[in-house]
C-alpha positions in Angstrom: 34.6 11.2 -1.1 31.9 13.9 -1.4 30.0 14.0 -4.7 27.3 16.3 -6.1 23.9 15.5 -4.9 20.5 15.3 -6.6 19.4 18.3 -4.4 22.2 20.4 -5.9 21.3 19.4 -9.5 17.6 20.0 -8.8 18.5 23.5 -7.6 20.3 24.2 -10.9 17.4 23.0 -13.1 15.6 26.3 -13.6 18.8 28.0 -14.6 19.7 25.2 -17.0 16.3 25.2 -18.6 16.5 29.0 -19.1 19.9 28.6 -20.8 18.7 25.7 -22.9 15.6 27.6 -24.1 17.7 30.7 -25.0 20.1 28.6 -27.0 17.2 26.8 -28.7 15.6 30.1 -29.7 18.9 31.4 -31.2 20.6 28.4 -32.8 23.8 28.7 -34.8 25.2 26.3 -37.4 28.7 25.0 -38.1 32.0 26.1 -36.5 31.2 29.8 -35.9 28.8 30.2 -33.0 29.6 33.6 -31.4 26.2 34.0 -29.6 26.3 30.4 -28.3 29.9 30.9 -27.1 29.0 34.1 -25.3 26.1 32.4 -23.6 28.4 29.7 -22.2 31.0 32.1 -21.1 28.4 34.2 -19.3 27.0 31.1 -17.6 30.5 30.3 -16.2 31.5 33.8 -15.2 32.8 34.0 -11.7 33.8 30.4 -11.4 37.4 29.5 -10.5 38.2 27.8 -13.8 40.7 28.2 -16.6 38.9 29.1 -19.8 40.2 29.4 -23.4 38.4 29.9 -26.7 39.3 28.4 -30.0 41.5 30.1 -32.6 39.8 28.8 -35.7 36.3 28.0 -34.3 34.0 29.1 -31.5 35.1 26.4 -29.1 35.5 26.7 -25.4 37.8 24.6 -23.2 37.3 24.9 -19.5 39.8 23.3 -17.0 38.7 22.8 -13.4 41.6 22.1 -11.1 40.9 19.6 -8.3 42.0 20.5 -4.8 43.7 17.1 -4.5 45.0 16.9 -8.1 48.5 16.0 -7.1 47.2 12.7 -5.7 46.6 11.3 -9.2 48.2 13.8 -11.6 45.4 12.8 -13.9 42.3 14.3 -15.6 39.0 13.4 -17.1 37.3 15.0 -20.2 33.6 15.8 -20.5 32.1 16.9 -23.8 29.1 18.8 -25.0 28.5 19.9 -28.6 26.8 23.2 -29.3 25.9 23.5 -33.0 22.5 23.4 -34.6 21.2 22.2 -38.0 20.0 24.2 -41.1 16.3 23.2 -40.6 13.2 25.4 -40.4 11.7 24.5 -37.0 8.1 23.2 -36.7 7.9 22.2 -33.0 5.4 24.8 -31.9 7.6 25.6 -28.9 7.0 29.2 -27.5 10.9 29.4 -27.6 11.1 28.0 -31.2 13.7 29.4 -33.6 12.7 31.5 -36.5 16.1 32.1 -38.1 16.3 29.1 -40.5 18.3 26.9 -38.1 17.1 24.5 -35.4 18.5 22.5 -32.5 16.9 19.4 -34.0 19.6 17.2 -32.6 19.4 18.4 -29.0 22.8 20.1 -28.8 21.2 22.9 -26.8 20.6 20.3 -24.0 24.1 19.0 -24.4 25.5 22.6 -23.9 23.2 23.3 -20.9 23.9 19.9 -19.3 27.7 20.5 -19.5 27.3 23.9 -18.0 25.5 22.3 -15.1 28.3 19.8 -14.7 30.9 22.6 -14.4 28.8 24.2 -11.6 28.3 20.9 -9.7 32.0 19.9 -9.9 33.1 23.4 -9.1 31.2 23.3 -5.8 33.1 20.1 -4.9 36.5 21.0 -6.4 38.3 20.8 -3.1 37.8 17.1 -3.0 38.6 16.3 -6.6 41.8 14.2 -6.9 42.5 15.4 -10.4 41.5 17.9 -13.1 38.4 18.0 -15.3 38.4 19.3 -18.9 35.1 20.5 -20.3 34.9 20.4 -24.1 32.3 22.8 -25.5 32.4 21.9 -29.1 31.0 23.5 -32.3 30.8 21.9 -35.7 29.7 18.3 -34.8 27.2 18.3 -37.6 29.5 17.5 -40.5 32.3 19.9 -39.7 34.6 17.6 -37.6 34.7 20.1 -34.8 36.1 17.5 -32.4 39.0 16.9 -34.8 39.7 20.6 -34.9 39.6 21.0 -31.2 42.0 18.1 -30.8 44.3 19.9 -33.3 44.1 23.0 -31.1 45.0 21.0 -28.0 41.9 20.1 -26.1 43.2 16.7 -25.0 46.3 18.3 -23.6 44.6 21.4 -22.1 45.0 20.3 -18.4 48.6 19.4 -18.9 48.0 16.0 -17.3 47.2 12.6 -18.8 43.5 12.0 -19.3 42.3 8.7 -17.9 38.7 8.9 -19.2 36.5 10.8 -21.7 32.7 10.8 -21.6 29.8 12.3 -23.6 26.0 12.1 -23.7 23.7 12.5 -26.7 20.0 13.1 -26.1 17.2 11.5 -28.2 13.9 13.0 -28.9 12.2 9.6 -29.4 13.5 7.7 -26.3 12.0 7.5 -22.9 13.0 10.4 -20.7 15.8 9.7 -18.3 16.9 6.3 -19.7 20.4 5.7 -20.9 21.5 3.5 -23.8 25.0 2.3 -24.7 27.2 -0.7 -25.2 30.8 -1.8 -24.9 32.9 -1.8 -28.1 31.7 -0.3 -31.4 28.8 1.9 -30.6 28.4 4.2 -33.7 29.6 3.8 -37.2 32.6 5.2 -39.1 31.4 7.4 -42.0 33.1 7.4 -45.4 32.1 9.3 -48.6 32.4 7.4 -51.9 32.1 9.4 -55.1 32.1 7.9 -58.6 31.9 9.8 -61.9 31.1 7.3 -64.6 32.7 8.4 -67.9 31.1 7.0 -71.1 30.4 8.3 -74.6 27.3 10.3 -75.4 24.9 9.6 -78.2 21.3 9.3 -79.3 18.9 7.5 -77.1 17.6 5.6 -80.1 21.0 4.2 -80.9 22.6 3.1 -77.6 24.9 0.6 -79.4 26.9 3.6 -80.7 27.3 5.1 -77.2 28.6 4.0 -73.8 25.7 4.7 -71.5 27.0 6.0 -68.0 23.5 6.0 -66.5 22.9 2.3 -67.3 26.3 1.3 -66.1 26.0 3.5 -63.0 22.7 1.9 -62.1 24.2 -1.6 -62.6 27.2 -0.6 -60.5 24.9 0.1 -57.5 23.7 -3.4 -57.5 27.2 -4.8 -58.1 28.5 -2.9 -55.0 25.7 -4.1 -52.8 26.2 -7.7 -54.0 30.0 -7.5 -53.4 29.4 -6.3 -49.8 27.0 -9.1 -49.0 29.4 -11.8 -50.5 32.7 -10.5 -49.2 32.1 -8.8 -45.9 31.2 -10.5 -42.6 27.6 -9.8 -41.8 28.6 -9.4 -38.1 31.0 -6.6 -39.0 28.6 -4.8 -41.2 29.1 -2.4 -44.1 26.1 -0.2 -45.0 26.4 1.5 -48.4 23.7 4.0 -49.4 23.5 6.0 -52.7 22.4 9.4 -51.7 22.8 11.1 -55.1 22.7 9.9 -58.7 22.8 12.6 -61.4 23.2 12.3 -65.1 21.7 13.5 -68.4 20.0 16.6 -69.7 17.1 15.2 -71.8 15.2 11.9 -72.2 16.5 11.4 -75.8 20.2 11.9 -75.1 22.7 9.5 -73.7 25.0 11.7 -71.6 28.8 11.7 -71.5 28.9 11.1 -67.7 26.9 10.4 -64.6 27.7 11.1 -60.9 27.1 8.9 -57.9 27.7 10.0 -54.3 27.5 7.3 -51.6 27.9 7.0 -47.9 29.6 4.0 -46.4 29.1 3.1 -42.8 31.4 0.6 -41.0 31.9 -0.4 -37.4 35.5 -1.5 -37.1 38.9 -0.2 -38.3 39.3 -3.4 -40.3 36.1 -3.1 -42.2 36.7 0.6 -42.8 40.1 -0.1 -44.3 38.8 -2.9 -46.4 36.0 -0.8 -47.8 38.3 2.0 -48.6 40.7 -0.4 -50.4 38.2 -2.7 -52.2 35.1 -0.8 -53.1 36.8 1.7 -55.5 38.6 -1.2 -57.1 35.3 -3.0 -57.7 33.8 0.1 -59.2 36.8 0.7 -61.5 36.9 -2.9 -62.7 33.2 -3.3 -63.2 33.0 -0.1 -65.3 36.1 -1.0 -67.3 34.5 -4.4 -68.1 31.7 -2.4 -69.8 34.1 -0.2 -71.6 33.6 2.9 -69.4 36.1 4.9 -67.4 35.7 6.4 -63.9 36.9 9.1 -61.6 36.7 7.8 -58.1 37.2 9.3 -54.6 36.8 7.5 -51.3 37.4 9.4 -48.1 36.9 8.2 -44.5 35.5 11.3 -42.8 35.0 9.9 -39.3 36.2 6.8 -37.5 33.8 4.5 -35.7 32.8 5.5 -32.1 34.3 2.6 -30.0 33.6 2.5 -26.3 36.3 1.1 -24.1 34.9 -2.1 -22.4 35.9 -1.0 -18.9 34.7 2.6 -19.3 31.4 1.5 -20.9 30.7 -0.7 -17.8 31.6 2.2 -15.5 29.4 4.5 -17.5 26.3 2.3 -17.1 27.1 1.4 -13.5 27.4 5.1 -12.6 24.0 5.8 -14.2 22.4 2.8 -12.5 23.7 3.8 -9.0 22.4 7.3 -9.5 19.0 6.6 -11.1 18.2 2.9 -10.9 19.0 -0.2 -13.0 15.6 -0.1 -14.6 16.7 3.0 -16.5 19.8 1.4 -18.0 19.7 -0.2 -21.4 22.7 -2.3 -22.6 22.0 -2.2 -26.3 22.8 -5.3 -28.4 23.9 -3.6 -31.6 25.7 -0.5 -32.7 24.0 2.5 -34.2 24.6 3.2 -37.9 24.9 7.0 -37.3 28.3 8.6 -36.9 29.7 11.0 -34.3 32.9 13.0 -34.1 33.4 12.2 -30.4 34.9 9.1 -32.0 38.1 11.2 -32.5 38.4 11.8 -28.7 37.9 8.1 -28.0 40.8 7.3 -30.3 42.9 9.4 -28.0 41.5 8.6 -24.5 39.6 5.5 -23.2 36.1 6.4 -22.5 32.4 5.9 -23.3 29.6 7.6 -25.2 25.9 6.9 -24.9 22.4 8.2 -25.5 20.0 9.7 -23.0 16.3 9.7 -23.6 14.7 13.2 -23.7 11.3 12.7 -25.3 8.7 15.2 -24.2 6.8 13.9 -21.2 3.3 12.9 -21.9 3.7 12.6 -25.7 2.6 9.3 -27.1 5.5 7.3 -28.6 3.8 7.2 -32.0 3.9 11.0 -32.1 7.5 11.4 -31.1 9.7 12.6 -34.0 13.4 11.6 -34.2 16.4 13.8 -34.0 17.0 15.9 -37.1 13.2 16.2 -37.8 11.8 19.8 -37.9 9.3 18.6 -35.4 11.8 16.9 -33.0 10.7 18.0 -29.5 13.2 17.4 -26.7 12.1 17.9 -23.2 14.4 19.7 -20.7 12.9 18.4 -17.5 15.9 16.0 -17.2 18.7 18.5 -17.5 19.5 18.3 -13.8 20.0 14.5 -14.0 22.0 15.0 -17.2 24.4 17.4 -15.4 24.5 15.2 -12.3 25.4 12.1 -14.4 28.3 13.9 -16.2 29.6 15.3 -12.9 29.6 11.9 -11.3 31.3 10.3 -14.3 34.2 12.7 -13.8 34.4 12.7 -10.0 34.0 8.9 -9.7 36.5 8.2 -12.4 39.1 10.4 -10.7 38.5 8.7 -7.4 38.9 5.3 -9.1 42.2 6.5 -10.4 43.2 7.5 -6.9 42.2 4.0 -5.6 44.3 2.4 -8.3 47.4 4.5 -7.5 47.0 3.7 -3.8 46.7 0.0 -4.5 49.7 0.1 -6.8 51.7 1.8 -4.1 51.0 -1.1 -1.7 52.0 -3.9 -4.1 
């Protein structure tokens, strides 16, 4: 088989850096990214690919037909997300954004890297024993853009079964050109847990004549944390964080109600289902024991990102063969952040991982994490980024061909 070479990706690097910096300077937030969408479409103009845009969001689905596609009748999906965050940038880049949004999570690199993968695979399309679907996704930051693209048919875009799905996320505080992932649960499910504690208002000097929702709400926080530590397996963690607690209008008034908003992170479908079933019941019962009522909502917004064991090994082996085993990190524990690529991995076996993109020469103590207004991602590794994605797709299709040939001889 013929595969894209480092020389080819190196030749693309200046173009990819130019695209990345243009995207970085003009970030867009959410599901509606018209300028970003136009940049991607322009970068793919003239290629022999099938391109469709989303109906309800600024997504782009690109299908590259392999010249030997009939030999497997299969496809592979590669994903890059495109949206930015509502953050005022403080990087000092000469291509920094000044529009109140920022590519603080590195999605400008994801987009440019995926564009590079299209070009690399297009040059080798005659030898591809299958199709490749390129998923240019808006709305990863809290808008479930992946779910919306699935609803609009991205998984079925090529009209063939997908045998693998892969994605890369850059990190501003990890060593450039080093990959990190693991088999099994890799990133957490994310659920939102809202409780309105309903009491009875009164005078602060006479709490015995009121039902204090603030006091009960504060006690509830500790009760929930204690319940989690006593009832859930520490090796299948549940992480509950109270992000908002609002109540009251004056220091001498006991209010009628108080509101708590919490995030719950879990790493398995079993723990997610238990948290959704049990934590609201604990809150309701605890508050009732104190004579208070509650309005409770618990919604699982994203499932856990779970890497297929075989595909995760393939992901890391591919990277090691391209760039060396010393740049591969098999992480011991999942990350507690969440990612909507999890929805794709529910549909297709695959793997997701992080690629270090810290600015070269910056001391580790000065590196800011993703989502910081000072997060500085370097783009010197964009050629390798594209080459890795291209090899994941091409090698996976050739593995599928090998499997079919072996099955035909048994």
